[in-house]
C-alpha positions as CSV (number, residue, x, y, z in Angstrom):
1,M,100.7,122.1,110.4
2,N,100.4,124.3,107.5
3,K,96.9,125.7,107.6
4,T,97.3,128.3,104.9
5,S,97.9,125.7,102.0
6,S,94.6,124.3,100.4
7,K,96.5,121.1,99.8
8,L,98.3,118.5,101.6
9,S,101.7,117.9,99.6
10,I,102.3,114.3,98.7
11,D,106.0,113.6,98.0
12,N,105.5,111.1,95.4
13,P,105.7,112.0,91.6
14,V,102.7,109.8,90.6
15,I,100.4,111.0,93.2
16,G,101.6,114.6,92.9
17,S,101.1,114.7,89.2
18,L,97.8,113.0,89.3
19,L,96.5,115.5,91.9
20,N,98.4,118.6,90.9
21,G,100.4,118.5,94.1
22,G,98.4,116.5,96.7
23,L,95.2,116.0,98.5
24,D,92.7,118.9,98.9
25,K,92.3,119.5,102.6
26,D,88.5,120.2,102.7
27,I,87.2,117.1,100.8
28,I,86.9,113.4,100.7
29,T,89.3,111.6,98.3
30,S,88.5,108.0,97.5
31,V,90.9,105.6,95.8
32,Y,89.2,102.4,94.7
33,G,90.4,99.3,92.7
34,P,91.0,95.5,92.8
35,A,93.3,93.7,95.1
36,A,96.9,94.4,94.8
37,S,96.4,97.6,92.7
38,G,98.3,99.9,95.1
39,K,95.5,101.2,97.3
40,T,97.4,100.7,100.7
41,T,100.6,101.9,99.3
42,F,98.9,104.9,98.1
43,C,97.7,105.5,101.8
44,L,101.2,104.8,103.2
45,L,102.9,107.3,100.9
46,A,100.1,109.8,102.1
47,T,100.9,109.0,105.6
48,I,104.6,109.7,105.3
49,S,104.0,113.2,103.8
50,A,101.1,114.0,106.2
51,S,103.2,113.0,109.3
52,K,105.6,116.0,108.5
53,E,102.7,118.3,109.1
54,G,100.8,116.7,112.0
55,K,99.2,113.7,113.3
56,V,97.7,111.1,111.1
57,I,94.8,108.8,112.0
58,F,94.9,105.4,110.1
59,V,91.9,103.2,110.3
60,D,93.0,99.8,109.1
61,T,89.8,97.6,108.7
62,E,91.8,94.8,106.5
63,G,95.1,94.5,108.5
64,G,96.8,96.1,105.5
65,F,99.1,98.5,107.5
66,S,102.6,97.1,107.6
67,T,105.5,98.6,109.4
68,E,107.9,96.6,107.4
69,R,106.4,98.1,104.3
70,L,106.6,101.5,105.8
71,K,110.5,100.9,106.6
72,Q,110.8,100.2,102.8
73,L,109.2,103.5,101.8
74,S,110.9,105.7,104.4
75,K,114.2,105.7,106.5
76,D,112.4,108.0,108.9
77,Y,109.7,105.3,109.8
78,N,110.2,105.6,113.5
79,K,109.6,109.3,113.4
80,I,106.7,108.8,111.3
81,L,105.0,106.1,113.5
82,K,105.2,108.5,116.5
83,N,102.6,110.8,114.6
84,V,100.5,107.9,113.5
85,R,97.5,106.6,115.5
86,I,96.2,103.3,114.2
87,F,92.9,102.0,114.8
88,R,92.1,98.3,113.9
89,P,88.4,97.6,114.0
90,T,87.4,94.0,113.2
91,R,83.7,94.2,113.1
92,F,81.4,97.0,111.7
93,N,80.2,98.0,115.2
94,E,83.8,98.4,116.2
95,Q,84.2,100.7,113.2
96,E,81.3,102.7,114.5
97,K,83.2,103.2,117.8
98,V,86.1,104.4,116.1
99,F,84.2,106.9,114.3
100,D,82.7,108.1,117.6
101,E,86.3,108.5,118.8
102,L,87.1,110.5,115.6
103,N,84.3,112.9,116.4
104,K,85.8,113.5,119.9
105,L,89.5,113.8,118.8
106,I,88.9,115.9,115.7
107,L,85.5,117.5,115.4
108,Q,84.8,118.3,119.0
109,S,88.4,119.2,119.8
110,K,89.7,122.9,119.9
111,N,93.1,121.7,118.9
112,N,93.5,120.9,115.3
113,D,96.8,119.1,115.2
114,F,95.7,116.4,112.9
115,S,96.8,116.4,109.2
116,L,95.2,113.4,107.6
117,V,92.4,110.8,108.2
118,I,92.8,107.6,106.3
119,V,90.2,104.7,106.2
120,D,91.6,101.7,104.5
121,T,89.1,100.2,103.6
122,I,85.9,102.0,104.4
123,S,83.6,99.3,103.0
124,F,85.2,96.1,104.1
125,L,83.5,95.5,107.4
126,Y,80.3,96.8,105.8
127,R,80.4,94.3,103.0
128,V,81.1,91.5,105.5
129,E,78.0,92.2,107.6
130,K,75.9,93.3,104.6
131,N,74.1,89.8,104.5
132,S,73.7,89.6,108.3
133,E,71.9,93.0,109.0
134,N,69.1,95.0,107.7
135,I,70.6,96.6,104.6
136,Y,68.7,100.0,105.2
137,E,70.0,100.2,108.9
138,L,73.5,99.3,107.7
139,N,73.4,101.9,104.9
140,R,72.2,104.5,107.5
141,K,75.2,103.7,109.8
142,L,77.6,104.0,106.9
143,G,76.1,107.1,105.8
144,K,76.6,108.6,109.2
145,Q,80.1,107.6,109.1
146,I,80.6,109.4,105.7
147,N,78.9,112.5,106.8
148,L,81.1,112.7,109.9
149,L,84.2,112.4,107.6
150,N,82.8,115.2,105.2
151,E,82.2,117.4,108.3
152,I,85.7,116.9,109.5
153,A,87.1,117.8,106.0
154,R,85.0,120.9,105.7
155,K,85.1,122.3,109.1
156,K,88.6,121.3,110.2
157,H,90.3,121.4,106.8
158,V,91.7,117.8,107.6
159,P,91.9,115.9,104.3
160,I,90.0,112.5,104.2
161,L,91.5,109.6,102.3
162,L,89.3,106.5,101.7
163,T,90.1,103.2,100.0
164,N,87.4,101.1,98.6
165,Q,86.8,97.6,97.1
166,V,85.2,97.1,93.7
167,Y,83.0,94.4,92.1
168,A,82.2,93.7,88.5
169,D,79.5,95.8,86.5
170,F,77.6,93.1,84.6
171,N,75.8,95.6,82.4
172,R,79.3,97.3,81.5
173,K,82.0,94.8,81.3
174,D,84.7,97.5,80.8
175,R,83.7,99.2,84.3
176,V,83.6,98.2,87.9
177,K,81.3,99.3,90.8
178,I,82.4,100.5,94.1
179,V,81.2,98.9,97.3
180,G,78.9,101.4,99.1
181,G,77.8,102.7,95.8
182,D,76.2,106.3,95.9
183,L,76.9,106.8,99.5
184,I,80.6,107.1,98.8
185,K,80.4,108.2,95.3
186,Y,78.5,111.4,96.0
187,A,80.4,112.3,99.3
188,S,83.8,112.0,97.5
189,K,84.8,115.2,95.5
190,C,87.9,113.3,94.2
191,M,87.9,109.8,92.9
192,I,90.9,107.8,91.9
193,E,90.7,104.4,90.1
194,L,93.6,102.1,90.2
195,N,94.0,99.0,87.9
196,N,96.2,96.2,87.4
197,L,97.7,95.6,84.0
198,N,99.8,92.9,82.6
199,N,103.6,92.6,83.4
200,G,103.5,94.4,86.8
201,L,102.1,97.6,85.5
202,R,99.3,99.6,87.1
203,E,97.2,102.5,85.9
204,A,95.9,105.4,88.0
205,T,93.0,107.3,86.6
206,L,91.7,110.5,88.0
207,I,88.0,109.9,87.4
208,K,86.5,112.8,89.4
209,H,87.8,116.2,90.7
210,R,86.1,119.5,91.3
211,S,88.7,121.4,89.6
212,L,91.0,119.0,87.6
213,P,90.4,117.1,84.3
214,E,90.4,113.3,84.0
215,K,94.0,112.2,83.9
216,K,95.7,108.7,83.6
217,I,99.2,107.7,84.7
218,L,100.9,104.5,84.3
219,F,103.1,103.3,87.1
220,E,104.8,100.5,88.8
221,I,105.0,99.6,92.5
222,R,108.5,99.3,93.6
223,E,110.2,99.1,97.1
224,E,110.4,102.7,97.3
225,G,106.7,103.4,96.1
226,F,104.9,104.4,93.0
227,V,107.2,105.0,90.0
228,E,105.8,106.4,86.7
229,T,106.6,104.4,83.6
230,K,106.5,105.4,79.9
231,R,106.1,101.6,78.8
232,N,103.6,101.3,76.1
233,N,100.1,100.8,77.6
234,K,98.7,98.1,75.3
235,F,97.9,95.8,78.2
236,R,94.8,93.7,79.4
237,I,93.3,95.0,82.7
238,F,92.4,92.1,84.9
């Protein structure tokens, strides 16, 4: 693993252009947006690049990780899969146990052979149990998980990539809110919003970054991944 570089290079023109090369290694990056906007594809593209530098942990809470999709994105999928450890929690308490495992595997380990940690989606199981458990206790547990990820990024220089769901902001019809709210917003030093447009187009917006200005890129999702397009951006977001 290249420990001297401050970024994990992502070999995709859209992501590379948006983030000036790739993911910063010492921070949490959050990618959020509606269904089918490209969040999991973003994670798979990052996985492909990160697997060349070390081991990848992929926490799949929604069942979105697809070997078939990975095959479309890379011919070296077998080699990639050997460097990916997948966790598939189905309840929030199982997600807690996964984070205990991350603590042992990365934070408490003397070996630093991990190149990326992905949680897709950080808020899914939290949202499922939000109505069945004390919200303060649930937020405390989610906050503990976020703090652990932040500690991994800062102490071990392993980039953290989170995806998140959104819901409508009824006070601002032109905006959305992320599930988990301020817990995730404040912990993420980089935030990327994905949106669906008409005619199969998507838009990626760099909303927040500690050193880069806001930037928008129009793209399409094809078999080979994200492809930037120059088509006129006069489309309705839905």
